[in-house]
N, C-alpha and C positions, 0 to 999 in steps of 0.2 A: 503494499500499499504505500503510495505515491504520502510526505511528511512536507506540508504547503509552508509550513512554519521552522523547518529544521535551522535555517541559517540564523532566525534569532531566540530559538522558545530557550526554556531553563534544558538542563538536561533530565533523563524518565531515569524513572529508577536502576532500569534493564544497561544502565550505561555507566550506572556510578562504580563500578570496578572498577571498570577500564577506565574510567577517569582518574580516580584516585589511583592506579598504578604507573598514571601516566606523570602525576605529580610529585610523586614518593621518587621518581628516573629524573625527575628533572631539578639541573645542576643548579640554577637559579633561584627556583624557587627555596632549595634548600638550602641557600648562601645567606638567601632573605632572612628568612627562619632564625638561623644560626647565630645573626648576628642581632636579632631580637632579643634572643633567650639568652646567649649563651657567648654575648660580646667581647669578653676577656678571653676565652679560648677561641674563640670565630681571630680573633688578630693573630693569636699563637698557633694555632696551627687550623686551618680551614678546613682540610678536609677530616681530618677527626669531629670539628665542630659539626663537621653536617652528616655525616656518620651517625652523630650520639643521636643527632634532630632525629634522622630519618627511623632510626629504631622507637624512641619517642614516641615519632606520629604513629609507626605500625602499631606500638601498642596501644594507641588512645583507639585509633582507627579497627582495633580489632570486632568482626561483629558488623560493622558499619556495610549494610547492603543495599541500603533505598534511600529515599532522599530527607525521611523523616526521623530515621536513625543518625541520620548527618545532622540533622539541624537539634538532634536531642545535647549528641558533642557540644557545639554552637554555641548550645543552651547554656554547660556548663561556663563557656569562656563571660560571656555576659552576666553571667551572676557575677565572676570575677571581676568584671567592667566594670560593673555598677556597685560594688562593692568598697572597690580603689578609688574610682573618679567621679560618683554621686555622693551627692549627701542624702539624695533618696528619690524614690519614683515612683510617682501614684499617676491615678489611672481615672476617668467618666466617663458616663457616657455608651460606656459599653452593654450596660444592661440593658440600653434599648433598642439593640441591635439582633437581630434573629440569625446563632451560630450555627444553621442549618443551611443558609442560603449565602450565594455568593455577592460580596458588596466590590466597587470601583472605588478605592480610599483614595481622595484625590487633597493631599499635605502642604501646609506651608512647607517650607524649604531650607533650612536653615546649615545642615549637615549633611556632608555627601553620604556617608555612610550609616551613622547613628538614626537620622529620621525613620529611613524604611528598618532600620535594627530595633528602634524601642517600637515602633508600629506593633511588628513580630513579636517584640516580648510580651506585648500587652495584649495579645489576640493569645497566645497560647498561652498565657495565666488566666485566661479568659475560659478557656475550652472554646473557640475559634480555632479553624484552621490557620495556618498561616497564608503569608500573602506571596503573589509572585510579583516581585520589583523589577520595576524601566530603571534601565542604568543606558547612561549616554556611550558610544563607542567611544569617546574620545580620554573617558577612564580605563579603556581595557590595553592598556600600551606595552604588551606580553601577552601569552600566549595562557601562563600558568595564571594571569589575573584573569581571564577570562573563563578559564577554566573554572577556578575558584566563585568566582562571581555565578555562574550554570549550574552550579552544583547547587549554589542556596536560592535555589529559584528565581535569579533574576534572565531578565531578557533583554534583547540590545534594541536600542535607540539605534538607528542609523545615523548619526549627524554628521560624519564626515564627505556623504556624498555631494558629487558635484555636479549644477546646473537642474534648472528647477524643475525639467521633466524628472531625473529621478531623484529628486527629492517631493515632487508627488506621487511617485511610486513606492517609496518609502513608506509614505505617511500612511497611506491607504493601505499599505502591507501591515503596518503597524496597526492599525485602527482595526483593521482584520481580526489579528490576533487577539487582540485584548478582547474582544467581542466575543472571538471562539474560545478564550478562556474560562471569560463571566459564564456563558450561556449554554455552550455546548461540554465543558469539562469541569463548569461546575466550582471553579479556580477562583478565588478573590486575586486583587489587582493592586499595586499601589501603582500610584505615579505622583508627583509632584508638581503644583498647579501656575511653575514656568520651569523655563529651562534655565539651569544654573540658579543658585542659593540669592535666598534674599540680602546682597550683600549687605545692603544700609538699613536692613530690619524693619522694611516696608514690604509684608504681605500681599501681593497681588497676584489676580489670577488671572494671564494669559488669555484672551480667546482664542487664540492661535492653537491652546490645546486640546478646546470644547470642542473647534474644528476639525481636529485632525480625528479627533473621537467621533464626529458626525460621518466623515467617509466612511464608517461601516453602516452604514444604514439604505436600506433601500428605499429609494425619495418616491418607487412607483405605489408602494402597500404602506408605507410607516411615517407618522408622522414626527416631527421632528421633535415635539413632546413626547410622546412615546416612544420614542430612540432615547431618550437623554433617561427616562422613568425607567425604561427596560435596562440600560445598564448598570442601575444601584449605585448610584453617584453619594459617598458619605464624603463632608468636607470634613479634615483630622486639623486639627490646629496641636503641633507640639510649642512649647514654653523652655528654654534654658537657662535658670538662673544665671548662668555661669557662659559665654563660648567661646571654649578654647581657641578658637580660630581671629578670636575678637581686632589683636594685635596683625593679626597674616589680611584680613580684611580692610580695617584703616587704613594700613599700606595701600592697598589697591586703589582705595577710594579716592586717598589723597594723590597719589601719581593722575588717576582720572581728572581730577579736579583742575589738577594746577598743570597740567603738561597734555591732556587730551588722551594720553594711550598708556595703556598698562601692560609690559613683555612679560608674561607667564612664563618661568620657571620648567623644563622639560619635564621635569617629575614635582612640579607644583603639586599638582592636585593628589599625587599620592602622599604627599608629608603633609596637605592637611587631612587627609584622610588618616594619617596614623595619629598626627596631633586631635586629631575630634575625639578620635576610639580613647585614646591614654590620659588626655588632658584633664583638669580641672570641670565642673560641669556644673557642681551645685545640685541643688533642687532641679527637677527633673518632671514637667506634668504633660500628660497629653491628654486630648480635649476629642471623641467621636461623634460628629454630631448628628442630624438628621437625614433619614436618602431626598434626593431629591425627587419630587414627582414629575408630573405631566405638563404645570401650566409654563411650560418655557416656550417662545419661539424663534429663540437665536441665541447665537453664542454668548452674545455677551448680556444677555437676561441673565443664562448659567454662569458665569464667571461674574456677576454681581452678587447672585444668592452664593456660590461658593467663599465671596471674601467677606460678605455681611455675618455669614458663620464662623469663618476663620477668627476673624478679629472679635466677633461676641462673646468663642470660646477660650480666646487666648489666655491665659492665666498671668497677670501681670505676680511679679516675684518684686522684693524690696529694691534692688539695682536697678528693674526700670527706673524709679522712681527719683532714684541717687543721683543715675543720669540724665532724668529731666529738671531736676532740681539745679544741676550744672546749667544745662542750658536755657535753662528759660526763669528760673528763680523759686526760689522756696513758695511764693504765693502767687505763681501762676496758677490757672483753671485746672481742674482735676475732673475724668469724670466721677459723676456720681455713685454714692454707692458702691464704691471702691474696694474692692474684694482682693488681695494678695495674699498668692501661696507662701508657704512659712521659706522664709529664709537664712542660708546658713553663713551668709557674706554681709559681715559689717558694711558701715560704711564708710568707717576709718581703712578697710581693706581692702573696698574697692577701690575706693580714694589711691588708695599706693597700688592698685594694680593699673589705673587709667597712667598715674602720674611715671611709672616704669618705662612709656610710649616715648618715643619724639612728642617734642611740645606740638607739633606741627600735624602729627595725627591724630591727636586724644577728640579733637572734636568728632571727629569720623568715629572713633572708637563710642563716643559719650552717643552719637546718633543712632547706633546700632542696637542700644539699648531704648531708648529714651524713644522712638521713634514708633514701638510697642502702645506706649500711650498714647501719643499723636494719633494714634490710627483710630484708636476711642475716642478719645475726644470727637474726631472727624466724624464718625459713625453719629457721635450723640448731634451734631450739627445738624446734621442732612434732615 
């Protein structure tokens, strides 16, 4: 049987053993893990470090023969990461969703790897199936990276295609795959509300994302609103008390503001992923919204509703107000009935974090946190 989505879909259970064998034989993959786990030994004897890492992986992966059992191994690492880099993790809204049906989770996007990882962690902990995750091919810089992502239920978004005709074909292929996952295979999907992270802290849905999804609609037999309702779109808001990449984002925003351009380093995305995983995040909260119905007539209306829910459900932390006070003054207007998630970072600690950045970068770093407050203020003014 032909597999029309073989080029972008996640790996299947029957492919797990072969892919794991390929990873365990990949010298570069083992070297990367050796530098992470055995940095001292890797500098002294790289071959020995790779051998020890390979031995350890074989032991950890013993008995793993499908995606679910592999994700249980990943969960152990998630538990350790949350314990080591988060002051707490909380979830709301999932009790309103049906664990038996698939959803298209459209999330705000602050961190490359952790946004979908925390979504999966929340779903798994509440008895829901984990999601298939959209990931841009710009992040799949090495074959072993692609193998790792596709083992963890990631599917590929082709961003590197050139030419309008190729881009249109890739977008339609992606839209058809997402609908196939949801409606034929009954598998939930996670996508970001925009291409790239909201580095300035402004969570806004790109209507182009909704237009891409609508490419799977049969215009002869299905109304636009009916198609949207059939996808089961659920807006997701994820908030971090601290952004491990705030300094990196501020540097990029400053460069764009002062010179109009920013040259990304060759492995910068990989470094951002690593810092997002290991860096201090404070309290993390994720809120699942309400599924969208059939009352929409175009992509702009859908994007507007996703924005409304994402902003309304975004949980502010004290760090958001610290930054807001710095930029606008302690007596500036604030949202009514303001609720703050508990925080671990004091004002003095937050000030020290910002002061450690180059002075020219500080306003941009503060805005990353303060813009969440501004978004709520703007919604109240509408």
